[in-house]
N, C-alpha and C positions, 0 to 999 in steps of 0.2 A: 467319322465313323463308314465306310464304304458299304451300307446295309446289301446293297445290290450283289456285289463280291461275294460277302458273307453267305447269303440267301443261294448263289450259285455254286458255292462250295459244297453246302449240305446238301445240297440236292445231288450232286455229283457223289460225294460219300455214301449218303443213305442208297442212291440208286445202286452204286457198284455192291454194297451189302446184299441189297434187295434183291439183288439179279443173281449174286452167288448163293443168297440162300434158295432161291427157288431152282435153281439148276443144280447145286450140289448136297448144301445141308440139309434140306428139307427132305430130299430122298434118302439121305444117310440115316435120319430120325426115323422116317418110316420103316427103311430095312430094320434098323436096331427093335423097331416096335414089335415088327413078323416075328423075330426072334424071340423077344422077351414075351408073348404071347404064347408062342407055341413051346415054351418051355412050363410057362403058366398052365396051358391047356391040360400037358402031359402029365403035372403033378394034382391037377385039380379036376380029373376026369370025372370021376364017381360024382363028387359036389356040383360040379356045374350039369351033369347029365339030371340030378335033382333038382336042377334050378334053384340052390339054396341062395337067396339073397344077399348075406352077406358075402359070398364068393364071387359074387357077379359084381357085387357094387367095385370088388377089390378088383378083379379084372377091367372095368371101366376106368379106374382109375390108375391103373400101370398103363395102360392104353394112351390116356391124355396126358400123362408125366413123358413119355416117351415121346409123342410127336411135338408135346409144346416148345414152342422159340427158348430159347435160353434169355436172361433178361438181357444182355448186352444187345442183342437182337433184337428184344421189344420196343428198347430206347432209341432204336438207329432203324433200322429196314423197315419196320413197321408204321414208320412213319412219313417211307418217302411218297407214296401216292399224295398225300395231303402237302407236302413241301411241295411236292412236282407242281400239283396243282396252283399254289399258290405263288411259285417261281413264274410259270406261264401267264397267268393273270395280269401280274405283276409287271413282267417284262413286256408282252405285248399288247396288253388290254386298257385295264387300268390300274392307277399308283396314287395310294392314298398321301396326301402331305397335310402339313399343319401351318397356318399362318402364322409364324413371329413376330411380325413388326407389322408396322400402321402406313406403309409406304402404299397400299391399297385400298385405304379408305377412302371414299366410302362405299366401294364395290366389298372389298374384303375386310372383315376386322380380325383384329389380334384373339388368335383360340377359333378363326374357323375351321374346319378340318375340310378338306377338300378331294375331289377325285380328279385326276387327270386325263385325257385321251393320248394315250402312247400310240396308236397307229394312225391318227387322222394326216399329221405330216410326214408316214412313212412308216415301214417297218425295219427296226433297228435291232442289231443283236447286243443282246445285255452285256452288261460291264464293259464293253470297248464303244457301244453308244455307234457303231457304224452303221448306215440304213443299208439295207440291202434291197427292198422294194420302195419304189417313191411313189406315194398315194396322193401328194398334195402339198402344198407351201403355206405357211403362216399367212394371214391376212391380216390386213391393216383392224385393229380393234379386237384383236385376238386377245385374251388373256394367257399367257404363256408362262409354264416353267422352264428354267434354263440351268447349264453350269455355268455360275459365274465366269466369265473369260479368266480373270485374274487368280483365281484359285477355285477350279473345278469341281475340289471335293464340296463346296456350297452350292446348294440350289436356291435360286432365286425365282421369284414371280413378280413381273410386270407386264405392261399392255404392249403388243406391237403399234408401233408409231410409224417408224420408218423401215419401207422394204428395201432389198438391195438396188442399188441406181439414186434411192430420192435425195433430195435436198431436204431437208430437216430444219426449220428457224423456231425456237423460241424463244421470242424478243418480247419482251414487256408482257410477260406471261401469256400471251397470244401464240397458238400453234400454226404454223405455215407449212406447206407441205406443197414441193414444187410451186413455190409461189403463188397457191393457193390458199385462203386465211380457211382453217378448219373451223366450221358454226359453231358457236356458243349462245346457249339460251338459259339466262339467269333463273335459278330456281330456287327455292327456300334454304335460307341458311342451315348450315348442318352444325349440330353440337357433338362437340366430341367430351363424354363424360370423363374420361380420364384424363384429360387438361383442363377440365371446365373452362371449356373455350369455344366460342361460334368463330366457324370459317363462312368465307363466300363460295356458294356452290352453284355449279353450271351443269349443264347437261349437252356436252361435246358429242355433235357427230363424225364418229369417224371411220372412214369406210361406209358399211351398212352396219353399223354399230352406233346406236346412242348409249351413252355411259355417262356417270355422274363423276365428275371431280371437284376437287377443293383448292382453293387457294388462300392463303393467308395476307391479308391486308398490310400486316407488320414488315415481312420480309422483302426485302428491294429485290427487282429482279434480276440483277448481274449476279453472275457464278464465279466470276473470275476464273482463273485458269493454273497449270502447275500439277493438276492430278495426273496419278497413273493411269495411261491412256492407252486403249489396244491400239492405237493407230494416231500415234502423235502428227499433228498439224493436221488432221482431218476435218478439227472443228475448231471456229474462231470465236474467241469471248471478249466481250465486252462488257460495258455497266448496264447494258440493256439486255441481255443473255446470250446467246450461244445460234451459232450457224453451223451446221453439218453436212457433211455429204457422206452418204451409208458407202461404201465398198461393196462389191460383188460379193453375194454369196455372205453379207450380213444382216443384221435387222439393229433398228433403233428401237428400244426399250426406253418405256415412261410410266411411273407410279401415278397412280390417279390420284395422290396426295400429293399435290404438285410440289409444294413447299417443303415435304418431309419426305424425300425419297432420292436413293443416290441410285443413279440410272445411266443411261446412255450418255446423258448431257453431262457428266461426271467423266466416268471412266472407259466411255467407247463402245464397242458393237459386239453383238452378240454372233458369232460364226454357227454356222448350218450343224456344223457336228456338236454342239453346245446343248440343241434343243433337245428337251425331255419329253413335252406332249403340249396340248391344249386343256387349261384349266377350264370346267363347266358346269361343276355342282359343288354345293355345301350340304355334307349329309350330316353334319353334327356341328353343333356349338355347343358347349356344355353350359354354358353360359347364358345363352339365349337361345333356345330350342327354335325360337319362331324364324331363327334364319336360315332353316333347313328347305333346300330348293337348290333350282338352275340361276345362274346371272350371266351376265354380257359384259 
């Protein structure tokens, strides 16, 4: 379901009705109210002169009924300002997402509700996702939401590892970028309560960001080939890992849960037009409220 498209259509429909109501229908209702009140005042002139409460209340009820929006407008045009605000916030500022899988553990856990900055990498037109104002580019280490290149109706979240033109090697579970090893510091083991299993945990220094990753000692480093790929031939597979050359205008993405993440090692690269934004804040996890806060 393309929620952005649905929200856009709702904004347009309710906006057209709201404008039509303000410019046409509201004036018609007020003109009708004037006619009804003039007739009422003529028929009840004596009672109104005596300020009889029942008659005065009847007049107020008549006026309120005459200017009141019909039900079909109350449930359409009246919601336009709220829908417009949500549309603008979601399209150009911040969009909420829910983490559905464990590919970004330990940084993000299943059930985390996160916010994504929609303008940091440039202002894009909603629905078509075309960039119209360039405000910045993804950096190594950013956690980024993007439309899956092989199925753009799906949103993925991974970490930016390779920039356009980079040579990325992931061999024997060690990351190398442009011939330089990415530094790792061993940390305490990570315990996954869902799998009831411990994983080896490292602190990885990627760009200006230090973040945690986990690896499974039971899974061999080789990936094999033969996966559907955005750029067949751009990656070379072996029994020890994979080496990829990132094409211009594309990004190489990896999950922090290195042995449980289907990412650029398997399906290729993310083009700039598929970028949604940078994830930066956990605003709720109903299973663990203590996770609320920013993250790297």
